[in-house]
DSSP file (Angstrom, degrees, kcal/mol; ACC not computed):
  #  RESIDUE AA STRUCTURE BP1 BP2  ACC     N-H-->O    O-->H-N    N-H-->O    O-->H-N    TCO  KAPPA ALPHA  PHI   PSI    X-CA   Y-CA   Z-CA
    1    1 A M              0   0    0      0, 0.0     2,-0.3     0, 0.0     0, 0.0   0.000 360.0 360.0 360.0 129.5    1.9  -11.7  -19.1
    2    2 A E        -     0   0    0      1,-0.0     2,-0.5     0, 0.0     0, 0.0  -0.603 360.0-152.0 -78.6 134.7   -0.2  -11.4  -15.9
    3    3 A I        -     0   0    0     -2,-0.3     2,-0.2     3,-0.0     5,-0.0  -0.951  12.0-146.1-111.6 125.3    0.2   -8.1  -14.0
    4    4 A H    >   -     0   0    0     -2,-0.5     3,-2.1     1,-0.1     4,-0.5  -0.555  27.4-109.0 -89.1 156.8   -0.5   -8.5  -10.2
    5    5 A W  G >  S+     0   0    0      1,-0.3     3,-2.5    -2,-0.2     6,-0.3   0.899 118.2  60.7 -52.8 -43.8   -2.0   -5.7   -8.2
    6    6 A I  G 3  S+     0   0    0      1,-0.3    -1,-0.3     5,-0.1    -3,-0.0   0.765 109.5  42.5 -56.5 -24.2    1.5   -5.2   -6.4
    7    7 A D  G <  S+     0   0    0     -3,-2.1    -1,-0.3     4,-0.1    -2,-0.2   0.399  89.1 120.1 -99.9   8.0    3.0   -4.4   -9.7
    8    8 A S  S <> S-     0   0    0     -3,-2.5     4,-2.4    -4,-0.5     5,-0.2  -0.270  72.1-122.6 -72.6 151.0    0.1   -2.2  -10.9
    9    9 A P  H  > S+     0   0    0      0, 0.0     4,-2.3     0, 0.0    -1,-0.1   0.831 114.3  55.6 -60.8 -29.1    0.9    1.5  -11.9
   10   10 A Q  H  > S+     0   0    0      2,-0.2     4,-2.1     1,-0.2     5,-0.1   0.876 108.6  47.1 -72.7 -35.7   -1.7    2.6   -9.3
   11   11 A Y  H  > S+     0   0    0     -6,-0.3     4,-2.6     2,-0.2     5,-0.2   0.939 114.3  47.3 -72.2 -44.4    0.1    0.6   -6.4
   12   12 A Q  H  X S+     0   0    0     -4,-2.4     4,-2.6     1,-0.2    -2,-0.2   0.933 112.9  49.2 -64.7 -42.1    3.6    2.0   -7.5
   13   13 A A  H  X S+     0   0    0     -4,-2.3     4,-2.3     2,-0.2    -1,-0.2   0.897 109.0  50.9 -57.0 -44.5    2.2    5.5   -7.7
   14   14 A N  H  X S+     0   0    0     -4,-2.1     4,-2.5     2,-0.2    -1,-0.2   0.888 109.2  52.7 -60.9 -40.8    0.6    5.3   -4.3
   15   15 A R  H  X S+     0   0    0     -4,-2.6     4,-2.6     1,-0.2    -2,-0.2   0.913 109.0  49.2 -62.5 -40.8    4.0    4.0   -2.9
   16   16 A R  H  X S+     0   0    0     -4,-2.6     4,-2.1     1,-0.2    -2,-0.2   0.932 111.1  48.9 -65.6 -40.6    5.8    6.9   -4.3
   17   17 A E  H  X S+     0   0    0     -4,-2.3     4,-1.8     2,-0.2    -2,-0.2   0.879 111.2  50.2 -67.8 -31.3    3.4    9.4   -2.9
   18   18 A L  H >X S+     0   0    0     -4,-2.5     4,-2.2     2,-0.2     3,-0.7   0.980 110.3  49.1 -66.4 -51.2    3.5    7.8    0.5
   19   19 A A  H 3X S+     0   0    0     -4,-2.6     4,-1.2     1,-0.3    -1,-0.2   0.882 112.8  49.2 -54.0 -39.7    7.3    7.9    0.5
   20   20 A D  H 3< S+     0   0    0     -4,-2.1    -1,-0.3     1,-0.2    -2,-0.2   0.867 110.9  48.3 -73.0 -31.4    7.1   11.6   -0.5
   21   21 A L  H X< S+     0   0    0     -4,-1.8     3,-0.8    -3,-0.7    -1,-0.2   0.741 108.9  55.1 -78.8 -27.9    4.6   12.5    2.2
   22   22 A C  H 3< S+     0   0    0     -4,-2.2    -1,-0.2     1,-0.2    -2,-0.2   0.813 100.8  59.2 -74.2 -26.7    6.6   10.8    4.9
   23   23 A G  T 3< S+     0   0    0     -4,-1.2     2,-0.3    -5,-0.2    -1,-0.2   0.284 107.1  32.6 -90.6  10.9    9.7   12.6    4.2
   24   24 A R  S <  S-     0   0    0     -3,-0.8     2,-0.3    -4,-0.0     0, 0.0  -0.929  90.6 -70.3-152.1 174.4    8.5   16.3    4.8
   25   25 A A        -     0   0    0     -2,-0.3     2,-0.3     1,-0.0    -2,-0.1  -0.578  53.3-153.1 -67.5 133.4    6.3   18.7    6.6
   26   26 A R        -     0   0    0     -2,-0.3     2,-0.2    -4,-0.1    -1,-0.0  -0.720  12.2-127.6-115.7 155.5    2.7   18.3    5.6
   27   27 A S     >  -     0   0    0     -2,-0.3     4,-2.5     1,-0.1     3,-0.3  -0.565  45.0 -97.8 -91.1 165.2   -0.5   20.5    5.5
   28   28 A A  H  > S+     0   0    0      1,-0.3     4,-1.5     2,-0.2     5,-0.1   0.802 126.6  50.4 -60.1 -30.5   -3.6   19.2    7.1
   29   29 A V  H  > S+     0   0    0      2,-0.2     4,-2.2     1,-0.2    -1,-0.3   0.874 110.1  49.0 -69.7 -38.8   -4.9   17.9    3.7
   30   30 A E  H  > S+     0   0    0     -3,-0.3     4,-2.6     2,-0.2    -2,-0.2   0.826 109.1  54.0 -77.9 -30.8   -1.6   16.1    3.1
   31   31 A D  H  X S+     0   0    0     -4,-2.5     4,-2.0     2,-0.2    -1,-0.2   0.893 108.5  49.2 -55.0 -47.0   -1.9   14.6    6.7
   32   32 A Q  H  X S+     0   0    0     -4,-1.5     4,-2.3     2,-0.2    -2,-0.2   0.942 112.5  48.4 -60.9 -52.2   -5.4   13.3    5.8
   33   33 A R  H  X S+     0   0    0     -4,-2.2     4,-2.1     1,-0.2    -2,-0.2   0.900 109.1  53.4 -60.0 -40.7   -3.9   11.8    2.5
   34   34 A L  H  X S+     0   0    0     -4,-2.6     4,-2.4     2,-0.2    -1,-0.2   0.913 108.5  49.9 -55.1 -46.2   -1.0   10.2    4.5
   35   35 A A  H  X S+     0   0    0     -4,-2.0     4,-2.1     1,-0.2    -1,-0.2   0.876 110.2  48.8 -63.5 -42.0   -3.3    8.6    6.7
   36   36 A E  H  X S+     0   0    0     -4,-2.3     4,-2.4     2,-0.2    -1,-0.2   0.864 112.4  48.6 -63.5 -38.6   -5.4    7.2    3.9
   37   37 A L  H  X S+     0   0    0     -4,-2.1     4,-2.6     2,-0.2    -2,-0.2   0.913 110.2  50.8 -75.8 -37.1   -2.3    5.9    2.1
   38   38 A K  H  X S+     0   0    0     -4,-2.4     4,-2.3     2,-0.2    -2,-0.2   0.870 110.8  49.7 -68.1 -34.3   -0.9    4.2    5.3
   39   39 A A  H  X S+     0   0    0     -4,-2.1     4,-2.5    -5,-0.2    -1,-0.2   0.957 110.8  50.6 -64.1 -46.9   -4.4    2.5    5.8
   40   40 A R  H  X S+     0   0    0     -4,-2.4     4,-2.0     1,-0.2    -2,-0.2   0.886 110.0  48.7 -53.4 -43.2   -4.2    1.3    2.1
   41   41 A V  H  X S+     0   0    0     -4,-2.6     4,-2.6     2,-0.2    -1,-0.2   0.912 109.8  53.0 -72.1 -40.4   -0.6   -0.2    2.6
   42   42 A R  H  X S+     0   0    0     -4,-2.3     4,-1.9    -5,-0.2    -2,-0.2   0.960 109.9  49.6 -53.7 -48.0   -1.7   -2.0    5.8
   43   43 A E  H  X S+     0   0    0     -4,-2.5     4,-2.5     1,-0.2    -2,-0.2   0.866 109.6  49.9 -55.9 -44.8   -4.6   -3.4    3.8
   44   44 A W  H  X S+     0   0    0     -4,-2.0     4,-3.2     2,-0.2    -1,-0.2   0.907 109.7  51.8 -50.2 -49.9   -2.3   -4.5    1.1
   45   45 A A  H  X S+     0   0    0     -4,-2.6     4,-1.7     1,-0.2    -2,-0.2   0.835 109.9  48.6 -55.8 -37.8   -0.1   -6.1    3.6
   46   46 A R  H  X S+     0   0    0     -4,-1.9     4,-2.5     2,-0.2    -1,-0.2   0.868 111.6  48.0 -73.1 -40.1   -2.8   -8.0    5.1
   47   47 A L  H  X S+     0   0    0     -4,-2.5     4,-2.3     2,-0.2    -2,-0.2   0.896 111.2  52.2 -68.7 -33.9   -4.1   -9.2    1.8
   48   48 A N  H  X S+     0   0    0     -4,-3.2     4,-2.0     1,-0.2    -2,-0.2   0.910 110.4  47.2 -64.0 -37.7   -0.6  -10.2    0.8
   49   49 A Q  H  X S+     0   0    0     -4,-1.7     4,-2.7     2,-0.2    -2,-0.2   0.855 109.9  53.2 -74.6 -33.8   -0.2  -12.2    4.0
   50   50 A A  H  X S+     0   0    0     -4,-2.5     4,-2.4     2,-0.2    -1,-0.2   0.914 111.3  47.1 -62.3 -39.9   -3.6  -13.9    3.5
   51   51 A A  H  X S+     0   0    0     -4,-2.3     4,-2.3     2,-0.2    -2,-0.2   0.901 111.9  49.7 -63.4 -40.5   -2.6  -15.0    0.0
   52   52 A E  H  X S+     0   0    0     -4,-2.0     4,-2.4     2,-0.2     6,-0.2   0.938 112.1  47.2 -65.1 -45.0    0.7  -16.2    1.2
   53   53 A D  H  <>S+     0   0    0     -4,-2.7     5,-2.8     1,-0.2     4,-0.3   0.927 112.2  50.6 -62.1 -41.7   -0.9  -18.2    4.0
   54   54 A F  H ><5S+     0   0    0     -4,-2.4     3,-1.2     3,-0.2    -1,-0.2   0.918 111.9  47.7 -54.6 -49.8   -3.5  -19.6    1.6
   55   55 A V  H 3<5S+     0   0    0     -4,-2.3    -1,-0.2     1,-0.3    -2,-0.2   0.831 112.6  48.4 -61.9 -37.9   -0.7  -20.6   -0.8
   56   56 A N  T 3<5S-     0   0    0     -4,-2.4    -1,-0.3    -5,-0.2    -2,-0.2   0.321 118.6-110.8 -89.7   5.0    1.3  -22.2    1.9
   57   57 A G  T < 5 +     0   0    0     -3,-1.2    -3,-0.2    -4,-0.3    -2,-0.1   0.620  59.7 159.3  77.9  18.6   -1.7  -24.1    3.2
   58   58 A A      <       0   0    0     -5,-2.8    -1,-0.2    -6,-0.2    -2,-0.0  -0.434 360.0 360.0 -71.4 144.2   -2.2  -22.2    6.5
   59   59 A P              0   0    0      0, 0.0    -1,-0.1     0, 0.0    -5,-0.1   0.526 360.0 360.0 -58.7 360.0   -5.6  -22.4    8.1
């Protein structure tokens, strides 16, 4: 069975960490990590959309 990046343990761990950081007060170091995770999630969304567009035949 093939595992896609979105199903990977690293992806799932990053999503859990992001959800945890969003829901509470953070230190400066945690704010930096939150910004990093948000950027990573945006990149995943961009890649996912590009793959979907490719599969659907969009230019």
